[in-house]
C-alpha positions in Angstrom: 39.2 35.1 0.0 37.2 32.2 1.6 38.7 30.7 4.5 38.8 27.2 5.0 35.8 26.0 7.7 36.4 24.7 11.0 35.6 21.1 11.3 32.4 22.0 13.1 30.9 23.9 10.4 32.2 21.5 8.0 30.3 18.4 9.5 27.1 21.6 10.0 27.6 21.9 5.9 27.7 18.2 5.5 24.6 17.1 7.6 22.2 20.3 6.6 22.5 19.7 2.9 22.9 22.0 0.0 21.0 24.9 1.5 24.0 25.4 4.1 26.8 24.0 1.8 29.7 26.0 1.2 30.7 28.0 -1.6 34.1 26.6 -2.7 34.1 28.4 -6.1 36.5 30.9 -5.1 39.1 28.6 -3.7 42.3 28.3 -5.3 43.5 24.4 -6.0 46.1 24.5 -3.4 43.1 25.4 -1.0 40.7 23.1 -2.4 43.0 20.1 -1.5 43.9 21.8 2.0 40.1 21.8 2.4 39.4 18.3 1.5 42.1 16.8 3.6 40.4 18.7 6.8 37.1 17.1 5.7 38.6 13.7 5.5 40.3 14.0 8.7 37.3 15.2 10.6 35.1 12.3 9.0 37.8 9.8 10.0 37.5 11.2 13.7 33.7 11.3 13.7 32.5 8.4 11.6 28.9 8.4 13.1 28.7 11.6 10.7 28.1 9.1 7.7 25.9 7.6 9.7 23.9 10.6 10.5 24.0 11.6 7.1 22.8 8.7 5.6 19.7 8.5 8.4 18.5 12.2 7.4 18.8 11.2 3.6 16.5 8.7 4.4 14.3 10.4 6.5 13.8 13.0 3.6 13.2 10.0 0.9 10.4 8.6 3.4 8.6 11.9 3.6 8.9 12.3 0.2 7.2 9.2 -1.0 4.8 9.8 1.7 3.7 12.8 0.4 3.9 11.4 -3.5 1.4 8.4 -1.9 -1.1 10.9 -0.3 -1.0 12.8 -3.6 -1.7 9.8 -5.5 -4.5 8.9 -3.2 -6.0 12.2 -3.7 -5.8 11.9 -7.3 -7.6 8.8 -7.3 -10.3 9.0 -4.3 -13.2 8.4 -6.7 -11.9 5.3 -8.3 -10.7 4.1 -5.0 -13.6 4.8 -2.5 -16.6 5.0 -4.9 -16.0 2.7 -8.0 -19.6 1.3 -7.9 -18.5 -2.1 -8.2 -16.3 -3.3 -5.4 -17.7 -4.9 -2.4 -18.5 -2.7 0.6 -18.6 -3.5 4.1 -17.7 -2.5 7.7 -19.6 0.7 8.5 -20.9 1.9 5.1 -21.6 5.3 6.8 -18.1 5.2 8.6 -15.6 8.5 8.8 -12.9 6.9 7.2 -12.6 4.2 4.5 -10.1 1.5 4.3 -9.5 0.2 1.1 -7.7 -3.5 0.5 -6.1 -4.7 -2.8 -5.9 -8.3 -2.1 -5.2 -11.7 -3.8 -6.6 -14.9 -2.7 -3.3 -16.8 -3.2 -1.4 -14.3 -0.9 -0.5 -15.4 2.5 -0.2 -12.2 3.9 -3.7 -11.5 2.8 -4.5 -14.5 4.8 -2.7 -13.0 7.8 -4.4 -9.7 7.1 -8.1 -11.1 7.7 -8.2 -11.4 11.7 -6.6 -8.1 11.8 -8.9 -6.3 9.6 -11.9 -7.6 11.4 -9.8 -6.7 14.7 -9.6 -3.3 13.5 -13.2 -2.8 12.3 -14.7 -4.3 15.3 -12.6 -1.8 17.7 -13.2 1.2 15.6 -16.9 0.5 14.5 -16.6 3.7 12.5 -14.7 2.4 9.6 -15.8 1.7 6.1 -14.3 -1.5 4.1 -13.8 -1.7 0.7 -12.4 -4.8 -1.1 -10.4 -4.3 -4.6 -9.9 -7.5 -6.1 -6.3 -7.7 -7.4 -5.0 -10.7 -8.9 -1.5 -11.0 -9.6 0.1 -14.2 -8.7 -1.0 -16.1 -11.4 -3.7 -17.8 -13.2 -4.9 -19.7 -10.2 -5.5 -16.0 -8.5 -7.3 -14.9 -11.7 -9.4 -17.7 -11.4 -10.4 -17.5 -7.8 -11.0 -13.6 -8.5 -13.3 -14.2 -11.5 -15.4 -16.6 -9.5 -16.0 -14.3 -6.4 -16.7 -11.5 -9.0 -18.9 -13.5 -10.9 -20.8 -14.7 -7.7 -21.3 -11.1 -6.8 -23.1 -10.1 -10.1 -24.7 -13.3 -9.9 -25.7 -13.7 -6.2 -25.1 -9.9 -5.1 -23.0 -8.5 -1.8 -23.9 -11.5 0.4 -22.6 -14.1 -1.9 -19.6 -12.2 -2.7 -18.8 -12.1 1.1 -19.3 -15.7 1.5 -17.1 -16.7 -1.4 -14.7 -14.1 -0.6 -14.0 -15.7 3.1 -14.2 -19.3 1.8 -11.7 -18.4 -0.9 -9.5 -17.1 1.8 -9.8 -20.3 3.8 -9.4 -22.5 1.0 -5.9 -24.0 0.6 -6.3 -26.2 -2.8 -6.2 -25.4 -6.0 -9.3 -23.5 -7.8 -10.4 -26.1 -10.4 -14.2 -26.3 -11.9 -14.7 -29.1 -9.5 -13.2 -27.6 -6.1 -15.2 -24.5 -7.0 -18.5 -25.8 -8.2 -18.5 -27.5 -4.8 -17.9 -24.7 -3.0 -20.4 -22.9 -5.0 -22.8 -26.0 -4.4 -22.1 -25.9 -0.5 -23.1 -21.8 -0.2 -26.6 -22.4 -2.0 -25.5 -20.3 -5.0 -26.4 -20.8 -8.7 -23.7 -22.7 -9.6 -24.3 -22.7 -13.2 -24.8 -19.3 -13.6 -21.7 -18.3 -11.3 -19.7 -20.0 -14.2 -21.3 -18.9 -17.0 -20.5 -15.2 -15.6 -17.0 -15.7 -14.9 -15.5 -14.9 -18.2 -17.8 -12.5 -18.9 -16.9 -9.3 -20.3 -18.3 -7.5 -16.9 -16.1 -9.9 -14.8 -13.1 -8.9 -17.0 -13.5 -5.2 -17.2 -14.0 -5.0 -13.4 -10.8 -6.7 -12.5 -9.2 -4.7 -15.5 -10.2 -1.3 -13.8 -8.7 -2.4 -10.7 -5.7 -3.6 -12.1 -5.6 -0.1 -13.9 -6.0 1.9 -10.8 -3.3 -0.1 -8.7 -1.0 0.8 -11.6 -1.7 4.3 -11.5 -1.1 4.1 -7.4 2.2 2.2 -8.1 0.8 -0.8 -6.2 2.5 -4.0 -7.2 1.9 -6.2 -4.2 -0.6 -7.5 -1.8 -2.2 -6.7 0.8 -1.9 -3.0 0.0 -4.3 -0.9 1.9 -5.5 3.1 1.7 -6.8 4.1 5.0 -8.0 7.7 4.5 -5.6 9.5 2.9 -2.4 7.0 3.9 -1.3 4.4 1.1 0.0 1.4 3.3 1.9 -1.0 1.5 2.2 -4.8 2.9 0.8 -6.6 5.8 0.2 -4.5 9.1 -1.3 -5.7 12.1 -4.7 -4.0 13.9 -2.8 -1.8 16.3 -0.6 -0.1 13.8 -3.8 0.7 11.5 -5.8 1.9 14.7 -2.9 4.3 15.1 -2.9 5.5 11.7 -6.5 5.8 11.8 -6.2 8.1 14.6 -3.6 10.3 12.8 -6.1 10.6 9.8 -8.9 11.6 11.9 -6.8 14.5 13.7 -5.5 15.7 10.5 -9.1 16.1 9.4 
């Protein structure tokens, strides 16, 4: 017959989870009731046990999510790192790739600009890929179409100029303001506007959106640094530590 566990063993079972759980199937109703009373008494005497159990569950959940993200990155690495259309900067031959999903209307994306620049400058061996991911309304879509169209018409240098300018721009992306911006950068403005609603631009943005859905990305900025999927804004020093960890893992 199963004996009632001592309080210490009860706590051990609660903390370590199902693998160490006690088998109560052979207990009589009276024994189960006594056991339940003993557990309740121990928990009331040691309330920190509940917090500890929640912390362990949270750690397990975070580990499971991190592993799931690593698997998602691995399954979609070709589209992430070498899609053939996204702008590439930093060190094109870097040993680690940083991918950023961004939206021009996103305040945190703007905050991330100097942090990413600081990371690229301090590290020097990181390849940067920018993914146009307009999710904050029509103004976001117009801005992304304009940036991608500029790339199609004027190449990577034109895209980088437009990309930087749009992140600094605080107004509405109307035809007047975008034409003024394009003219100031010396672009072929009529050609850029003609390209904005083209199938090629639509397809590029749609492909990035589909990739984001596969990766369960719903907000900006979202980064992929090596094998790590980083959801949200991060300062440069934190990304530097993650880059170091990715390199150490090989």
